N, C-alpha and C positions, 0 to 999 in steps of 0.2 A: 498494619503496613499496606502499602500499595493503594491507599485511598486516592480517588481522583475527585473527591467532592469539591465543588467550587471551580473545577477546571473546565475549560471549553475546548472540546476536541473536534477538529475538522477532519472528515474522512472523504476522500474522493473514491469514485467507483463504489458508492455505498448502497446502491439499489439492489444488490444481490451478492452472493458468494462470500468471499473472505472479507470484503468491506463491510457488509451487513453483519457478519458474525462478529467482527471487531467492534462495531457500533454497539451491539448487545453487551459485549464484554466491558466496554468503557462505561456504559450506562449502569451496569450492575455495580461498578465501583464508584458511582456517584457523579460521573461527568455529565455536563450539558453537551448537546450534540449539534454539529453542523454537518448535514449529509448532502454531498454533492454527486450528481450523476446527470446523464442526459435525459433519462426517463422521468419526467416530472410527475406524471400521474402515479407512477409506482412510488416515488419518493414521498408524495403527499400521503399516500395510504400508510406507508411505513411510519411516517412522522405521527400520524394519528394514533397508531398503535403504541408508540413510545409515550405520547402525551397521556394516553389512557392509564399508563403505569406511573404517571407523575414525573416523567423525564422531559426536561426542556429540549425541544428538537426543532431545528430550523432547516427545512429542505430548500436547496438551491439548485436550479437547473443550470448545468455548466458542462460545456465541452472542454476538456482539459488541453485540447490542442489550440484553442481559440484564446489568444492573449486578452482581448477585450472582455470576453465573458469571465475569464479568471479574475481580472482586476476588479470587475464589478462585483463578483462573488465575494472577494475579500472585503470590499467596502461595505457590502450588505451585512456580512457577518459581524464586522466591527461595529456597525451601527446598532445591531441587535444586542450584542453582548458586551461591547466595549473593550474586548481583548480576545486574543487567541493564544491558548497555552500549548496545545498539541496539534500537530499536523501529521496526518497519515497519507502519504502519496501511494495510493493503492490502484488507481484506475490504470487501465492499459488494454491494448489489443495487439494482435499479431497476424501477419500474413506469413504462412509457413512455406518455405522452399529452401533448397540447398544453394550453395554458392554458385553452382554452374547454371542453375535455372532461374534464380530470383531476378525479377525485373527491378528497374530503378524505382518505379512507383511502389512496388511492394516493400522494398527496402526503406524508402522515405516514409511510407505510412507507418511502418513498425517503429522506426527510430523516433518519429514524431509522437506516436501514442505512448511509447514506453520509456523514452529518455528525455526528449525535449520537453514533454509535458511536466515531468518532475522538476526540471529547471524552472519552468514558467510559474508553476504553482508555488514552489518554494520561494521564488523571488517575491511574489505578491504577498504571501502571508508572513514571511520572515521579517519583512520591514516593520510589521506591527509588533512582532516579538522583540525586535531590537528596542523599540520604544519602551517596552515594559521590562527590559532586561531579564527576560525569562522565556524559555521555549523548549519544546521537545519535538523534534522532527524525526519521523520514522518513515523510511522508504521501503516499499515492498519490492524486493529484487526477486531472485530465483536461484535455485541450484544450478540452473543453466547459465547463470552469469559467471560461474566459476569452472565449469567443466564442459566438454563436448558431450555428445551422446550418439548412440548407434541405433536408437529406436525410431527417430524421425529427423528429417532435415529441416532445420529452422534457424538458419545462420543469422538473420537479422535479430531474432529474439535473443539468441546467445549474446550478440554484440551489444544490444541495448541494455540488457540486464547487467552485463559486465560493466557498462558505463555507469549504471545507477550505483553500483557498489563503490566505484572510485569517486563518483560525484559526492557520495555520502562522506567519504574521508575528507574531501576538499572542503565541503561545507562545514564539517566538524571543526577543522582547523581554522577556518575563516571566522566563524561565528562564536567560538568558545569565549572570546573576550566579552561577549554580551550575555553570558550565562545561558547560552542556547546549546543544547546537545543535538547531534544528528547521528542516527544509527540506521542500519538496514536489517531487515529480516528476509532471509532467503527460504521460502517455502519449498518443500518437495512436492510430491504428487498429492494434491487435494482435489476432490471432485467439486467442480462448480459448473455454472452454466457454460462457461467457455471451454472447460476441459472434459466434460462428461462424455461427449461423443468419442473422444480419443481414449480416455481411460477405460471405458466400458467395452473394450474389445478384447477378445481372447488373446491376441498377440501382445497387446500392451500389458495386460494383466500378467501374462507369463513373464514378460520382461521385468515388470516391477517385482515380482516374487523372487526373481534371481538376483536383483540388484539392490533392493532395499532390505537391510538387515532385519528390520522389524516385520517384514513380509506383508505389509498392507499399505493402503492409501491413508492419508491423514483424515481424521474424522472432523466433522463440524465442531468448531470451538477450540480445536487443539492449537491454533495459531494465537488465540487470545492471550494466554499467559505471557508470552514473549512481548506482545504489544503493550499489555498493561504494565509489565515490569519496566520497559524502556520509557513509557510515558510517565512513570511515577517520580516523585521526589527522591525516592530511595536510590534511583539510578543516576543521581546527579554527577557522579564521577566517571560515568561510562559514556564515551563519545567516539565516533569514528569506527564503530564496531559492526560486524556482520554476524548475526545469529542465524544459524541454519536449523530450521525446523523441518527435518527431512527423513526422519526414521532411520538415520544413519547412512543415507545414500552417498554422501560425499566423504564418508569415512573409509570407504573400501575401494 
């Protein structure tokens, strides 16, 4: 079960963190990879490491807020593989501030990076899935897309990730007739390049230990099983769902 052999998986934000972890998870299940991020030098090094293990891997430099770059990336991937089976919208960035202090620029930056980008990338790649009458779209949302929090003010991030979750439902309903599923994964607290400075503070660690039932941060690779499951043929009747991988945070 859960073999991805012969499938082509596109992952945005794949040069580090959860995106790179999921790339390794998909590769272990036999998938061919398209890795997208802004840091091409890093992507090329990662691609070489995958190829050394016998994994087909295409690195593409792409800013997921740039429509032209996204469309060209989709064309490049199709030219290389002839199809796209799996799309993981993982890339994102955030300016953190509360509703009273956040500027228009900070709000627009975050919504553009975390929500509008998901729309643009999905639009570009889903067109090719429609042609093949097959697709698995996985959007990386967040626990903060479903709840507020008292640890830090980040109103735009809450808003954008909430939008990703309902975007997922809308796409699921729209594209079901083409045998394309669309689901979301909402990670809890995982340490990555973007989160390490926040998570590795005494105050936030104390907050986590009192709010996460499992009492710890997510470990590298612990998001992979959910992504592999949703990307698989076995998950063919699951669409429009949001799986929380959060150590129980949203359960209490």
